[in-house]
Every structure is written in C-alpha cells, then in structure tokens.
C-alpha positions, 0 to 999 in steps of 0.5 A: 500500500502506498504511503500517504504523505500528511497534508501538514508540512506540504508546501502551500498550493496556489490556486486562482480565484474567480467569480461567476454570477449565476441565477442562484448566486455568485459562484466562486471558481478555483482553478489551478495553473493549468486552468483546471477547476479545483473547486466551485462553491457559493460566495455565501459558503466561502468558509466551507469551500476554504475548509474543503480546499484545506482538507483536500490539499493542505495549505492553499493560497487563493489569488484573484485570477480570471477563470479560463473562458471555456470554463465560464462559457460552459458554466453559463451555457449550463445555467442558460439551459444547455445541461450537457455543457458541464461535461466540457469542464476539466476538473481535478479533485484531491480527497481520499480514493473513496471520495474520488470514486464517488465524485467520479460517479456523480457526472454519470447521473444524467441531468434530469435524473436523481439517485438515492445514496443507497443506489449510488453505494450499490452502483459502486459495489459497496451496498452498505456504504450509503452513509459513506457515500453521503459523507463523500458527497458532502465533501464534494469541492466542485458543486454543480459540475460534479452534480452532488445535487442529484443525490437524494434520500431513499424516500425521494426527499431532498436532503442536505446540500452544501449550498443550501436546499433552496439551491439544490431544489433550483438546480434539480428543477432547472434540470427538469426534476419535479421536487 
C-alpha cells in the first residue's frame, strides 16, 4: 500500500480565484495553473469551500485570477439551459480514493435524473456504504459540475446540500426534476 504523505508540512498550493454570477448566486471558481477547476462553491459558503480546499490539499493560497473562458462559457451555457455543457469542464479533485470514486460517479447521473445514496453505494459495489457515500458527497469541492445535487434520500426527499436546499431544489428543477 502506498504511503500517504500528511497534508501538514506540504508546501502551500496556489490556486486562482474567480467569480461567476449565476441565477442562484455568485459562484466562486478555483482553478489551478493549468486552468483546471479545483473547486466551485457559493460566495455565501466561502468558509466551507476554504475548509474543503484545506482538507483536500493542505495549505492553499487563493489569488484573484480570471477563470479560463471555456470554463465560464460552459458554466453559463449550463445555467442558460444547455445541461450537457458541464461535461466540457476539466476538473481535478484531491480527497481520499473513496471520495474520488464517488465524485467520479456523480457526472454519470444524467441531468434530469436523481439517485438515492443507497443506489449510488450499490452502483459502486459497496451496498452498505450509503452513509459513506453521503459523507463523500458532502465533501464534494466542485458543486454543480460534479452534480452532488442529484443525490437524494431513499424516500425521494431532498436532503442536505452544501449550498443550501433552496439551491439544490433550483438546480434539480432547472434540470427538469419535479421536487
């Protein structure tokens, strides 16, 4: 098993920070030197985003820097109704191997569909790990693009969303899901 280096003691990583106005608030866009999306969260949840970045990467320095035009165009397209545009966005995440497995599975839930945490756990071949799926989903640093809003409770009800349930409801309705 490969040895995991502790996050403490790593040199600080510098990421760019930009903002994008959306119908549900100002999105904070964090990108690396290559222009790859590392985080997307909401301005009113900036402390949560910074905490997630710290947990995934260790010390992080955010510098104001414009996000790549292609990223902004794809995000704007999604909010204007071209739901497939999210797949045009390059992203990279830290996290544990299990978290990355969950986050990589989220974009495979088509827009306009939802899935329960239990169904996601079963799809990942860990059927009893619905709570672990929920915890990984809650630590997702790339809102919207890694569509954690598409995971719902087994009873079909909306449960927890890092950007607030009103945003989750809006995103699902935007994608054609009756909630």
